[in-house]
C-alpha positions in Angstrom: -13.6 -72.4 4.4 -14.7 -71.2 7.8 -12.3 -73.6 9.6 -9.4 -72.3 7.5 -10.4 -68.7 8.3 -10.8 -69.4 12.1 -7.4 -71.2 12.1 -5.7 -68.0 10.8 -7.4 -65.5 13.1 -4.8 -65.6 16.0 -2.0 -64.9 13.5 -3.8 -62.1 11.9 -4.5 -60.6 15.3 -0.8 -60.5 16.1 0.1 -58.9 12.8 -2.5 -56.2 13.3 -1.5 -55.3 16.8 2.1 -55.0 15.9 1.3 -52.4 13.2 -1.1 -50.3 15.2 0.4 -47.5 17.4 -0.5 -47.1 21.0 -3.0 -44.3 20.4 -4.7 -46.4 17.7 -5.0 -49.6 19.8 -8.7 -49.1 20.2 -8.9 -49.9 16.5 -7.1 -53.3 16.9 -10.3 -54.9 18.3 -12.0 -54.1 15.0 -9.1 -55.5 13.0 -9.2 -58.8 14.9 -11.9 -60.7 13.0 -12.7 -63.1 15.8 -11.1 -64.2 19.1 -12.3 -67.7 19.4 -10.9 -70.1 16.7 -13.5 -72.7 17.6 -16.4 -70.4 16.7 -18.3 -70.7 13.5 -19.3 -67.5 11.5 -21.9 -67.0 8.9 -21.2 -65.5 5.6 -22.9 -62.2 6.6 -20.9 -62.1 9.9 -17.6 -62.7 8.1 -18.4 -60.1 5.6 -19.2 -57.6 8.4 -15.9 -58.5 10.2 -13.9 -57.9 7.0 -15.8 -54.7 6.3 -15.0 -53.4 9.8 -11.4 -54.5 9.5 -10.9 -52.8 6.1 -12.6 -49.6 7.4 -10.3 -49.4 10.4 -7.3 -50.1 8.3 -8.2 -47.3 5.9 -8.4 -44.9 8.8 -4.7 -45.6 9.7 -3.5 -46.0 6.1 -1.5 -49.1 6.9 -0.1 -50.7 3.7 1.0 -54.0 5.2 -2.3 -54.6 7.0 -4.2 -53.8 3.8 -2.3 -56.4 1.8 -2.7 -59.0 4.6 -6.4 -58.4 4.6 -6.5 -58.9 0.9 -4.6 -62.1 1.3 -7.1 -63.3 4.0 -10.0 -62.3 1.7 -8.6 -64.5 -1.0 -7.8 -67.4 1.3 -11.4 -67.4 2.7 -12.8 -67.4 -0.8 -14.7 -64.1 -0.2 -12.7 -62.2 -2.8 -15.5 -62.7 -5.3 -17.9 -60.6 -3.1 -18.6 -57.3 -4.9 -19.4 -55.7 -1.6 -16.0 -56.6 -0.1 -14.1 -56.0 -3.4 -15.5 -52.5 -3.5 -14.3 -51.8 0.1 -11.0 -53.3 -0.7 -10.8 -50.8 -3.6 -11.5 -48.1 -1.2 -8.9 -49.4 1.3 -6.2 -49.5 -1.4 -7.1 -46.0 -2.7 -6.9 -44.6 0.9 -3.4 -46.2 1.3 -2.3 -44.7 -2.1 -1.9 -48.2 -3.5 -3.6 -47.3 -6.8 -1.9 -50.1 -8.8 -3.3 -52.7 -6.4 -6.7 -51.0 -6.6 -6.5 -51.2 -10.4 -5.8 -55.0 -10.2 -8.8 -55.5 -7.9 -11.0 -53.3 -10.1 -10.0 -55.2 -13.2 -10.8 -58.5 -11.5 -14.3 -57.5 -10.4 -16.6 -59.5 -12.6 -19.8 -57.7 -11.8 -18.8 -54.0 -11.2 -21.5 -51.7 -9.8 -21.6 -47.9 -9.7 -19.8 -47.9 -6.4 -16.9 -49.8 -7.9 -16.5 -47.3 -10.7 -16.9 -44.3 -8.4 -14.3 -45.6 -6.0 -11.8 -46.1 -8.8 -12.4 -42.5 -10.1 -12.0 -41.2 -6.5 -8.7 -43.1 -6.1 -7.2 -41.6 -9.3 -8.5 -38.1 -8.4 -7.0 -38.2 -4.9 -3.5 -38.8 -6.5 -4.0 -36.1 -9.1 -4.2 -38.5 -12.0 -7.2 -36.9 -13.6 -6.6 -38.1 -17.1 -7.0 -41.7 -15.8 -10.0 -40.7 -13.8 -11.5 -39.3 -17.0 -10.9 -42.5 -18.8 -12.7 -44.6 -16.1 -15.6 -42.0 -16.0 -16.0 -42.2 -19.8 -16.1 -46.0 -19.8 -18.8 -46.2 -17.1 -21.9 -48.0 -18.3 -24.1 -45.9 -16.0 -23.5 -43.0 -13.7 -25.2 -41.7 -10.5 -24.9 -38.3 -8.9 -21.8 -39.4 -7.0 -20.0 -40.1 -10.3 -20.4 -36.6 -11.5 -19.6 -35.1 -8.1 -16.4 -37.1 -7.6 -15.1 -35.9 -11.0 -16.1 -32.3 -10.3 -14.4 -32.5 -6.8 -11.3 -34.1 -8.4 -10.9 -31.3 -11.0 -11.3 -28.6 -8.3 -8.9 -30.2 -5.8 -6.3 -30.5 -8.6 -6.5 -26.9 -9.6 -8.8 -27.2 -12.6 -11.9 -25.2 -11.7 -12.8 -24.6 -15.4 -13.1 -28.4 -15.9 -15.2 -28.6 -12.8 -17.7 -26.2 -14.3 -17.6 -28.0 -17.6 -18.4 -31.2 -15.9 -21.3 -29.5 -14.0 -22.7 -28.3 -17.4 -22.4 -31.8 -18.8 -24.3 -33.1 -15.8 -27.1 -30.6 -16.3 -27.3 -31.5 -19.9 -27.4 -35.2 -19.0 -30.5 -34.3 -16.9 -30.5 -37.2 -14.5 -28.6 -35.9 -11.5 -29.4 -32.1 -11.5 -31.0 -32.1 -8.1 -27.8 -33.3 -6.2 -26.9 -30.6 -3.7 -23.2 -31.7 -3.4 -22.6 -31.1 -7.1 -24.0 -27.6 -6.7 -21.7 -26.8 -3.8 -18.7 -28.1 -5.8 -19.7 -25.9 -8.8 -20.1 -22.9 -6.5 -16.6 -23.4 -5.2 -15.2 -23.5 -8.7 -17.3 -20.5 -9.7 -16.1 -18.5 -6.7 -12.5 -19.3 -7.3 -12.8 -18.0 -10.9 -15.0 -15.0 -9.8 -17.6 -15.8 -12.5 -20.4 -13.5 -11.3 -22.8 -14.3 -14.1 -22.5 -18.0 -13.3 -22.8 -17.4 -9.6 -26.2 -15.7 -10.2 -27.3 -18.6 -12.4 -26.3 -21.2 -9.8 -28.1 -19.3 -7.1 -31.2 -19.2 -9.3 -31.1 -23.0 -9.8 -30.7 -23.6 -6.1 -33.8 -21.5 -5.4 -35.6 -23.5 -8.1 -34.8 -26.9 -6.5 -36.0 -27.7 -3.0 -33.0 -29.6 -1.5 -34.7 -30.0 1.9 -33.8 -28.9 5.4 -31.1 -31.5 5.8 -28.7 -29.7 3.4 -30.2 -26.2 3.6 -27.3 -24.8 5.7 -24.6 -26.4 3.6 -26.2 -24.9 0.4 -26.4 -21.4 2.0 -22.8 -21.6 3.2 -21.7 -22.4 -0.4 -23.8 -19.6 -1.8 -22.3 -17.0 0.6 -18.8 -18.4 0.0 -19.2 -18.2 -3.8 -20.4 -14.5 -3.7 -17.6 -13.4 -1.4 -14.9 -15.1 -3.5 -16.5 -13.5 -6.6 -16.1 -10.1 -5.0 -19.8 -9.5 -4.6 -20.1 -9.2 -0.9 -23.3 -7.3 -1.0 -25.0 -10.4 -2.6 -23.6 -12.5 0.2 -24.9 -10.1 2.8 -28.5 -10.4 1.4 -28.2 -14.2 1.7 -26.8 -13.9 5.2 -29.6 -11.6 6.4 -32.3 -14.0 5.2 -30.9 -17.0 7.1 -32.9 -17.5 10.4 -30.0 -19.0 12.4 -26.7 -18.6 10.5 -24.1 -21.2 11.0 -20.6 -20.4 12.4 -19.3 -20.8 8.8 -21.8 -18.1 7.7 -20.7 -15.7 10.5 -17.0 -16.3 9.8 -17.5 -15.8 6.1 -19.5 -12.6 6.5 -16.9 -11.1 8.9 -14.3 -11.5 6.2 -16.8 -10.2 3.6 -17.6 -7.1 5.7 -13.9 -6.3 5.9 -13.9 -6.2 2.1 -17.2 -4.3 1.7 -17.3 -1.9 4.6 -13.9 -2.0 6.2 -12.5 -3.3 9.4 -14.9 -1.4 11.7 -18.0 -3.0 10.4 -16.3 -6.4 10.4 -15.4 -6.0 14.1 -19.0 -4.9 14.9 -20.3 -8.1 13.3 -17.7 -10.1 15.1 -19.0 -8.7 18.4 -22.6 -9.7 17.5 -21.8 -13.4 17.1 -23.8 -15.6 19.4 -20.8 -18.0 19.6 -17.3 -18.1 18.2 -14.8 -20.8 17.4 -11.0 -20.6 16.6 -11.8 -19.7 13.0 -13.8 -16.7 14.1 -10.9 -15.4 16.2 -8.3 -16.2 13.6 -10.4 -14.4 10.9 -10.7 -11.2 13.0 -7.0 -11.2 14.0 -6.0 -11.7 10.4 -8.3 -8.9 9.2 -6.8 -6.5 11.7 -3.3 -7.6 10.7 -3.8 -7.4 6.9 -5.4 -3.9 7.1 -2.6 -2.4 9.1 -4.3 -2.4 12.5 -1.5 -4.2 14.3 -2.3 -3.0 17.8 -5.9 -4.2 17.5 -4.8 -7.5 16.1 -2.6 -8.0 19.2 -5.5 -6.9 21.5 -7.8 -9.4 19.9 -5.3 -12.2 20.3 -5.0 -11.4 24.1 -8.8 -11.5 24.4 -8.9 -14.8 22.5 -6.4 -16.2 25.0 -8.4 -14.9 27.9 -11.6 -16.5 26.5 -9.8 -19.9 26.7 -9.6 -20.4 23.0 -6.3 -22.1 22.1 -4.4 -20.5 19.2 -3.1 -22.6 16.3 -0.4 -22.0 13.7 -2.7 -19.7 11.7 -3.3 -17.5 14.8 0.4 -17.2 15.6 1.2 -16.4 11.9 -1.3 -13.6 11.9 -0.2 -12.1 15.2 3.4 -12.3 14.1 2.5 -10.5 10.9 0.8 -7.8 13.1 4.0 -7.4 15.2 5.9 -7.1 11.9 3.6 -4.4 10.5 4.1 -2.1 13.5 7.7 -3.2 14.1 6.9 -4.2 17.7 9.9 -6.3 18.5 9.1 -6.5 22.2 5.6 -8.1 21.5 7.1 -10.3 18.9 9.8 -11.7 21.2 7.2 -12.2 24.0 5.0 -14.2 21.5 8.0 -16.2 20.4 8.7 -17.2 24.1 5.0 -18.2 24.5 5.1 -20.3 21.4 8.3 -22.1 22.6 6.7 -22.7 26.0 3.2 -23.8 24.8 3.8 -25.6 21.6 5.8 -28.9 21.2 7.3 -27.9 17.9 7.5 -24.8 15.6 6.1 -25.7 12.2 7.2 -24.0 9.0 4.3 -21.6 9.0 5.0 -20.2 12.4 8.8 -20.4 11.7 8.4 -18.3 8.6 6.4 -15.7 10.6 9.2 -15.5 13.2 11.9 -15.2 10.5 9.9 -12.4 8.8 9.2 -10.6 12.1 12.9 -10.6 13.3 14.2 -9.7 9.8 11.8 -6.8 9.3 12.5 -5.5 12.8 16.2 -5.5 12.0 17.3 -8.5 14.1 18.8 -10.3 11.1 21.0 -12.6 13.3 17.9 -13.9 15.2 16.1 -14.3 11.9 18.9 -16.4 10.6 19.0 -18.5 13.8 15.3 -19.2 13.6 15.7 -20.1 9.9 18.5 -22.5 10.6 16.7 -24.2 13.5 13.6 -25.1 11.4 13.4 -28.8 10.6 11.6 -28.0 7.4 12.0 -25.1 4.9 9.7 -24.0 2.3 9.6 -21.1 -0.2 7.9 -18.8 2.3 10.7 -19.2 4.9 13.4 -18.6 2.3 11.5 -15.6 0.9 11.0 -14.1 4.4 14.7 -14.1 5.1 15.6 -12.8 1.6 13.0 -10.0 1.9 14.4 -9.1 5.4 17.9 -8.7 4.1 16.6 -6.6 1.1 14.5 -4.5 3.5 17.7 -3.2 5.1 19.6 -2.6 1.9 21.7 -5.8 2.1 21.2 -6.6 -1.6 24.4 -8.7 -1.9 23.5 -10.9 1.0 19.9 -11.3 -0.3 21.2 -12.4 -3.7 23.7 -14.8 -2.1 20.9 -16.3 -0.1 18.8 -16.6 -3.2 21.6 -18.6 -4.8 21.7 -20.9 -1.8 17.9 -21.4 -2.1 18.3 -22.4 -5.7 20.8 -25.2 -4.6 18.3 -26.4 -2.0 15.6 -28.9 -2.9 13.0 -26.0 -2.9 11.1 -25.1 -6.1 11.1 -21.4 -6.7 7.6 -19.9 -6.7 6.4 -16.6 -8.2 6.5 -14.7 -4.8 10.2 -15.6 -4.3 11.1 -14.4 -7.8 9.0 -11.3 -7.3 10.9 -10.6 -4.1 14.3 -11.1 -5.6 13.4 -8.9 -8.6 12.6 -6.2 -6.1 16.2 -6.6 -4.8 17.4 -5.8 -8.3 15.5 -2.5 -8.5 18.6 -0.3 -9.1 21.2 0.4 -11.7 23.8 -1.7 -9.9 21.8 -4.9 -10.3 20.1 -4.2 -13.6 22.1 -7.1 -15.3 21.0 -9.5 -12.6 17.4 -8.4 -13.0 17.6 -9.0 -16.8 18.9 -12.5 -16.2 16.1 -13.2 -13.8 13.7 -11.9 -16.4 15.1 -14.4 -18.8 14.7 -17.2 -16.2 11.0 -16.3 -15.6 10.4 -16.6 -19.4 12.3 -20.0 -19.5 10.3 -21.4 -16.7 7.0 -20.0 -17.9 6.5 -17.9 -14.8 6.5 -14.6 -16.7 2.8 -15.1 -17.2 2.3 -14.6 -13.4 0.8 -11.3 -12.4 3.1 -11.0 -9.4 6.2 -11.6 -11.6 4.9 -9.1 -14.3 4.3 -6.4 -11.6 7.8 -7.0 -10.2 9.3 -6.7 -13.6 7.5 -3.4 -14.3 8.6 -2.0 -11.0 12.2 -3.2 -11.4 12.7 -1.6 -14.8 11.0 1.6 -13.6 13.4 1.9 -10.7 16.3 1.1 -13.0 15.2 4.1 -15.1 14.2 2.0 -18.1 10.5 3.0 -18.5 10.5 1.7 -22.1 11.4 -1.8 -21.0 8.9 -1.5 -18.1 6.2 -0.7 -20.6 7.3 -3.6 -22.8 7.0 -6.0 -19.8 3.6 -4.5 -19.0 2.4 -5.0 -22.6 3.4 -8.7 -22.6 1.5 -9.5 -19.4 -1.4 -11.8 -20.3 -3.3 -10.8 -17.2 -3.0 -7.5 -15.5 -4.4 -6.5 -12.1 -4.9 -3.1 -10.5 -1.3 -3.2 -9.2 0.0 -3.7 -12.8 -1.8 -0.6 -14.1 -0.8 1.5 -11.0 2.8 0.5 -11.4 2.7 1.7 -15.0 1.2 5.0 -14.0 4.0 5.4 -11.5 6.5 4.6 -14.3 5.2 7.3 -16.6 5.0 9.7 -13.6 8.7 9.1 -12.8 9.7 10.4 -16.2 7.2 13.2 -16.1 5.0 11.9 -18.9 1.7 13.0 -17.4 -0.2 12.5 -20.6 0.7 8.8 -20.9 0.1 8.3 -17.1 -3.5 9.6 -17.6 -4.0 7.5 -20.7 -3.0 4.5 -18.7 -5.4 5.5 -15.9 -8.3 6.0 -18.3 -7.7 2.6 -20.0 -7.9 0.6 -16.8 -10.7 -1.9 -16.8 -11.3 -1.2 -13.1 -9.9 1.3 -10.6 -9.7 1.4 -6.8 -8.8 4.1 -4.4 -5.1 3.3 -4.7 -5.2 3.9 -8.4 -7.0 7.2 -8.0 -4.4 8.2 -5.4 -1.6 7.3 -7.7 -2.9 9.5 -10.5 -3.7 12.2 -8.0 -0.2 12.1 -6.7 1.2 12.2 -10.2 -0.5 15.5 -10.8 0.5 17.1 -7.6 4.1 15.9 -7.6 4.6 17.5 -11.0 2.9 20.8 -10.2 -0.4 20.1 -12.0 -2.4 21.0 -8.9 -5.5 22.2 -10.6 -5.7 18.9 -12.6 -5.2 17.0 -9.4 -8.2 18.8 -7.7 -10.3 18.2 -10.8 -9.5 14.5 -10.5 -10.5 14.6 -6.8 -13.8 16.1 -7.8 -14.3 13.4 -10.4 -13.5 10.8 -7.8 -16.2 12.2 -5.6 -18.8 12.1 -8.4 -18.0 8.5 -9.2 -18.6 7.5 -5.6 -15.0 6.3 -5.0 -14.5 6.2 -1.2 -11.4 8.2 -0.4 -8.8 7.2 2.2 -6.2 9.2 4.2 -3.8 9.3 1.2 -6.5 11.0 -0.9 -7.2 13.7 1.6 -3.5 14.3 2.4 -2.7 14.7 -1.3 -5.7 16.8 -2.2 -5.2 19.2 0.8 -1.5 19.5 -0.2 -2.7 20.6 -3.7 -4.9 23.2 -2.1 -1.9 24.4 -0.1 0.3 24.7 -3.2 -2.4 26.7 -5.0 -3.3 28.6 -1.8 -7.0 27.8 -2.3 -8.3 28.1 1.2 -12.1 27.7 0.7 -11.8 24.4 -1.3 -9.1 23.2 1.2 -11.5 23.8 4.1 -14.2 21.9 2.3 -11.9 18.9 1.7 -10.8 19.1 5.4 -14.5 18.9 6.4 -15.0 15.8 4.3 -11.9 14.2 5.8 -13.3 14.8 9.3 -16.7 13.6 8.4 -15.2 10.2 7.2 -13.0 9.9 10.3 -9.7 10.9 8.8 -9.3 14.2 10.5 -7.2 12.7 13.3 -4.9 10.9 10.8 -1.4 12.4 11.4 -0.6 12.7 7.6 -3.9 14.4 6.9 -3.4 16.8 9.9 0.1 17.6 8.7 -1.3 18.5 5.3 -3.9 20.8 6.9 -1.1 22.5 8.9 0.8 23.1 5.7 -2.4 24.3 3.8 -3.3 26.9 6.5 0.4 28.1 6.7 0.6 28.5 2.9 -2.6 30.4 2.9 -1.3 32.8 5.5 -3.5 31.5 8.3 -0.7 30.6 10.7 -3.0 30.9 13.7 -5.3 28.2 12.3 -2.2 26.1 11.4 -1.1 26.3 15.0 -4.5 25.2 16.3 -4.5 22.1 14.1 -0.9 21.3 15.1 -1.9 21.5 18.8 -4.6 19.0 18.2 -2.4 16.3 16.7 -2.0 13.7 19.5 1.0 11.8 18.1 3.1 14.3 16.4 5.9 13.0 14.1 8.9 14.9 12.7 6.8 15.9 9.7 4.3 17.6 12.0 7.0 19.6 13.7 8.6 20.5 10.3 5.2 21.6 8.8 4.5 24.1 11.6 8.2 25.4 11.6 8.2 25.8 7.8 4.8 27.6 8.2 6.2 30.1 10.7 9.4 30.6 8.6 7.3 31.3 5.5 5.2 33.8 7.4 8.4 35.6 8.7 8.2 34.6 12.4 11.7 33.4 12.9 11.7 33.5 16.7 8.6 31.3 16.8 10.4 28.8 14.6 13.2 28.6 17.1 10.8 28.2 20.0 9.0 25.3 18.3 12.3 23.6 17.4 13.4 23.7 21.1 10.0 22.3 22.1 10.5 19.5 19.5 13.8 18.6 21.1 12.2 18.6 24.6 9.6 16.2 23.4 12.4 13.8 22.4 11.5 14.0 18.7 14.7 13.7 16.7 15.0 16.4 14.0 15.9 15.7 10.4 17.6 17.8 7.8 14.3 19.7 7.0 14.0 20.6 10.7 17.4 22.2 10.6 16.6 24.0 7.3 13.6 25.5 9.1 15.4 26.6 12.3 18.3 28.1 10.3 15.8 30.0 8.2 14.2 31.1 11.5 17.5 32.4 12.8 18.0 34.2 9.5 14.6 36.0 9.7 15.2 36.8 13.4 18.8 38.0 12.8 20.1 35.5 15.3 23.6 34.9 13.9 25.2 33.3 17.0 22.3 30.9 17.5 22.2 30.0 13.8 25.9 29.1 13.9 25.3 27.0 17.0 22.4 25.0 15.4 24.5 24.6 12.2 27.3 22.9 14.0 25.1 20.9 16.5 23.3 19.4 13.6 26.3 17.1 12.9 27.6 16.8 16.5 24.4 16.0 18.2 22.4 14.1 15.5 24.9 13.0 12.9 23.2 15.0 10.1 25.7 16.1 7.5 24.9 19.6 6.1 23.5 19.7 2.6 23.4 22.5 0.1 20.1 23.7 1.7 21.7 24.2 5.1 24.6 26.1 3.5 22.2 28.2 1.6 20.4 29.0 4.9 23.7 30.0 6.5 24.7 32.2 3.6 21.3 33.8 3.8 21.7 34.3 7.6 25.2 35.8 7.3 24.1 37.9 4.3 21.1 39.4 6.1 23.4 40.4 8.9 25.8 42.1 6.4 28.5 39.6 7.0 29.1 39.1 3.2 32.8 38.2 3.4 32.1 35.6 6.1 29.3 34.2 3.8 31.8 34.1 0.9 34.4 32.3 3.1 31.7 29.8 4.2 31.0 29.1 0.5 34.7 28.7 -0.3 35.1 26.2 2.6 32.2 23.9 1.6 33.0 20.2 1.2 31.2 20.1 -2.1 30.7 22.5 -5.0 28.2 25.2 -4.3 25.0 25.1 -6.3 22.9 27.8 -7.9 20.7 28.2 -4.8 23.8 29.1 -2.6 25.1 31.7 -5.1 21.6 33.0 -5.4 21.4 33.5 -1.7 24.7 35.5 -1.8 23.4 37.5 -4.7 20.3 38.4 -2.8 22.3 39.6 0.2 24.5 41.7 -2.2 21.3 43.4 -3.4 20.2 44.2 0.1 23.6 45.7 1.0 24.3 47.2 -2.4 27.5 45.2 -2.9 27.8 45.1 -6.7 31.4 43.7 -6.8 30.6 40.6 -4.8 27.3 40.3 -6.7 29.3 40.0 -9.9 31.2 37.1 -8.4 28.0 35.4 -7.5 26.5 35.9 -11.0 29.7 34.6 -12.7 29.3 31.4 -10.7 25.6 31.2 -11.4 26.3 31.4 -15.1 28.4 28.2 -14.9 25.2 26.4 -14.1 23.7 27.8 -17.3 20.8 29.1 -15.4 17.8 29.7 -17.7 15.6 31.2 -14.9 15.4 34.9 -15.2 15.4 35.7 -11.5 19.2 35.9 -11.0 19.7 38.2 -14.0 16.8 40.5 -12.9 18.3 40.6 -9.4 21.7 41.6 -10.8 20.1 44.2 -13.1 18.3 45.7 -10.1 21.6 45.9 -8.1 23.2 47.8 -11.0 20.1 50.0 -11.2 20.1 50.7 -7.5 23.8 51.7 -7.8 23.1 53.9 -10.8 25.1 51.8 -13.2 22.8 52.0 -16.2 25.4 50.7 -18.7 25.7 47.5 -16.6 22.0 47.2 -16.6 22.0 47.3 -20.4 24.7 44.7 -20.5 22.7 42.3 -18.3 19.6 42.8 -20.5 21.7 42.2 -23.6 23.1 39.0 -22.1 19.6 37.8 -21.4 18.6 38.5 -25.0 21.6 36.6 -26.3 20.8 33.6 -24.1 17.1 33.8 -25.1 16.2 34.3 -21.4 13.0 36.2 -20.9 11.6 37.5 -17.7 8.8 35.3 -16.5 5.5 37.2 -16.9 4.4 38.2 -13.4 0.8 37.6 -12.4 -1.2 37.9 -9.2 -4.5 36.6 -8.2 -7.1 37.2 -5.5 -10.3 35.2 -4.6 -13.5 37.2 -4.2 -16.9 35.7 -3.8 -15.8 32.2 -4.9 -14.1 33.5 -8.0 -10.4 33.8 -8.7 -9.4 37.1 -10.4 -6.1 37.1 -12.2 -4.1 40.3 -13.0 -1.0 40.9 -15.1 1.2 44.0 -15.3 -0.8 47.0 -16.7 -4.0 44.9 -16.9 -6.6 46.3 -19.2 -9.2 43.5 -19.7 -10.7 43.2 -16.3 -14.4 44.5 -16.2 -13.6 46.7 -13.2 -10.2 47.9 -14.5 -11.2 51.6 -14.5 -12.3 51.5 -10.9 -9.1 49.6 -10.0 -6.8 52.2 -11.6 -8.9 55.0 -9.9 -8.5 53.3 -6.5 -4.8 52.8 -7.1 -4.2 56.4 -8.0 -6.1 57.4 -4.8 -3.9 55.1 -2.7 -0.7 56.4 -4.4 -1.6 60.0 -3.5 -2.3 59.1 0.1 0.9 57.2 0.6 2.9 60.0 -1.1 1.4 62.4 1.4 2.9 60.4 4.3 6.4 61.4 3.1 7.6 57.8 3.4 7.3 56.9 -0.3 10.6 57.5 -2.3 10.7 56.2 -5.8 13.3 58.3 -7.6 15.4 55.5 -9.0 12.4 53.3 -9.9 11.0 56.1 -12.0 13.7 55.3 -14.5 11.8 52.1 -15.5 8.6 53.6 -16.7 5.3 54.0 -15.1 3.7 50.5 -15.1 1.6 49.1 -12.4 2.7 45.6 -11.3 0.1 42.9 -10.9 0.2 42.8 -7.1 -0.8 46.4 -6.8 -3.8 45.9 -9.1 -4.9 42.9 -7.1 -4.6 44.8 -3.8 -6.7 47.7 -5.3 -9.3 45.2 -6.5 -9.5 43.8 -2.9 -9.9 47.2 -1.4 -12.9 47.9 -3.7 -14.7 44.5 -3.3 -13.9 43.2 0.2 -15.4 44.5 3.4 -13.1 46.6 5.6 -12.9 44.0 8.4 -11.6 41.2 6.0 -7.9 40.7 5.4 -6.9 41.0 1.7 -5.0 37.9 0.5 -3.1 38.2 -2.8 -0.9 35.5 -4.4 1.9 36.2 -6.8 4.0 33.8 -8.9 7.3 35.9 -8.7 9.2 37.7 -6.0 7.6 41.0 -5.0 9.7 44.0 -6.1 10.9 46.7 -3.8 8.5 49.3 -5.1 5.4 47.1 -4.7 6.6 46.0 -1.3 6.9 49.6 -0.1 3.7 50.6 -1.7 1.6 47.8 -0.1 3.3 48.4 3.2 2.2 52.0 3.2 -1.3 51.1 1.9 -1.7 49.0 5.1 -0.8 52.2 7.0 -3.2 54.6 5.4 -6.1 52.2 5.2 -5.6 50.4 8.5 -6.2 47.2 6.6 -4.3 43.9 6.9 -2.8 42.9 3.6 -1.3 39.4 3.1 0.8 38.8 0.0 2.4 35.5 -0.8 5.0 35.8 -3.5 7.1 33.0 -5.0 9.3 32.8 -1.8 7.4 33.7 1.3 4.4 35.4 2.9 4.4 39.1 3.6 2.0 40.2 6.4 1.5 44.0 6.1 -0.1 45.7 9.0 0.1 49.3 10.2 2.9 50.1 7.9 5.1 47.1 8.8 5.9 43.8 7.1 6.5 40.5 8.8 9.6 40.0 6.6 11.4 42.9 8.2 11.9 44.4 4.7 14.3 41.6 3.7 13.1 39.0 1.3 
């Protein structure tokens, strides 16, 4: 036997060398069983040589060599050796020759546990778990490896539940409980399923068994990983802090965990505390920055990583490209692309997909397509990146066409691709395509995917079919926070606040995004008080707010003109580090402006480091509302000097400013430069401002001509602006034209009718006044009840016309009579025509009188009213400011009136 073997050795050597690549030639010496044919080998020596040869062959996965070794094993007569048969099984399994492995296994006469375990492992590696189960069930005896191999196989093949069931069976078996590797496998499965109760039980069992110092760190790594994946980072932190010398794995896991538990800042602090770092550490930190929207910091960390001599890999490049995409930094992205081309031999599909996504999202669609076409391999991510880029720039047709090309390619559609293309169909134009895709997801069984379900809810919502969106939501077998939030948004879109709140209250769990969604629903629909109550509830339940929370809540305070609460929320925002956020700062500017504190608004505006167009608009609108037109124009010019391109709101503000300042020439110049210099087509708001500007200046015919020459039909706001100008200049004839056009819009708001009645009243046309009131009765239009409110000692006091229920009402009327006598003594109060209406006191007069009684003389009196202040009240309050030397600030339904020393900031035109 030995002579036959020695005679074949030279031939075997040549075969092996021919199949081994240059870089693997060091293995060929192991595969050559013996160099000297004349040498005699003992059984043990031959077995050792075969073992080494099979081990080396398994490492390079060479099918021909494996079969040659098997043949040699048979020819030498050693094929009956259980030791070598087991290693031959392992060799065939490694080379994916599972049928050959089965043949060997079936021919082993005396199988041991190793034989059975190797066969199970081979089936598991190929995903053939049913066959692995069969072998496992037939085993005459099992060891810890048997259980662990099955558990590992289930987990690697996406069956974590079966992994845990196998672990439970092992525990019940009672013979292999103290195996640390079975515990680590169970922990991975428990973490992937986020079974917190099981995680605690596994941790308790680990503490019960002493696995020894050899596997201590591996066990601790698994415990931390299990807690982090289960969403219980605080538990992982406790484990981490108890470890004397945490491994790199522990540090890296905890950095990721801290980003979830405490945010990016604490994660970065922990990163800086690491005694040593590897590429995983850097990649984790770069990815955290990128995923949380800190694109600049992600790029900076990448530069530091490079300077520290740590070579990036595909994961690094993908994260940094994602960071470039998030901040739309094309320059950095192209620089990184050049570096990748220079430093890397090839661009794999992961990096290629990142490049496609970066170029597409930055608007370089041609470059994105070129990168896509140059990739040697495409996967669902690269296709989806290009489709998403096209959709991002409104190229729905091209995106759908590319999707059809993807369907023809040998690429299986995944849930993210379908979710992306469903997003493309979010509009009435493609509702039919969206419905067809919905049918496709049901046919393929992907409708059970959370991502698909969320995309369907969003698609139907944007298509205006909230009923179908709700139907898709109800059919979802599993819902996440995004699902519930999307449904809240759907109900919000149709103004069904009650159902939105029901949805919010039914959520099994909520995060700050959900709270913000409900908060935004309230504020967007004018339920500001409910929104602020929700903010208070959010604080009580310990939900950590973000910049969206503060921006929305402060905006609600602005709409309600609640300054004290607004200041408290601003203080909280500053305490948590959100005071410098530009969106929060913009809301603060608006709040101060709407509360009549324009000086404070200006101070906040000046402190904004990176002002955007919303910042400039906020301060301009503030000055416009407070009647300081020339200041609006000054700020607008500063905005242009700072190279900040204005938008349509900017021009509404500056035209309004020109109107308040009486700058007709400048207003016309801005109106026409809007289109010539910035390509902004005038909207109805701009025309309304121009009619207001011309009307204030008494140029009523020119205003009417502007309306007649508009490129679209004038709306109610434009005719209302003309009507207001007619009232100021007592032009009843043109006022009737404005009202006739207003009636075409079937206006149910009483303001226009009241305005016309006042014009007739001012002109002494009492019959026309009666006709207007009759028309209002016939149409069922009632004058909105006026009310005013004032805040004194943290309590809001509300007044209506001829109020009688207030506890201080007698003192209020007495004070008001006193004020009326004083202002009549000035000789400036004339109310002959107004006396025809009866002798009622409007709510704003009562509120001012209440303020005079209860507020110190040095404090300005702030009064809010829901309707436009009437002429009589305006004149009265203006004269009260003269005789009392008090500053009175009244915000009506249109703008602020700052009364001081007998003058009003509105210039007596509002």
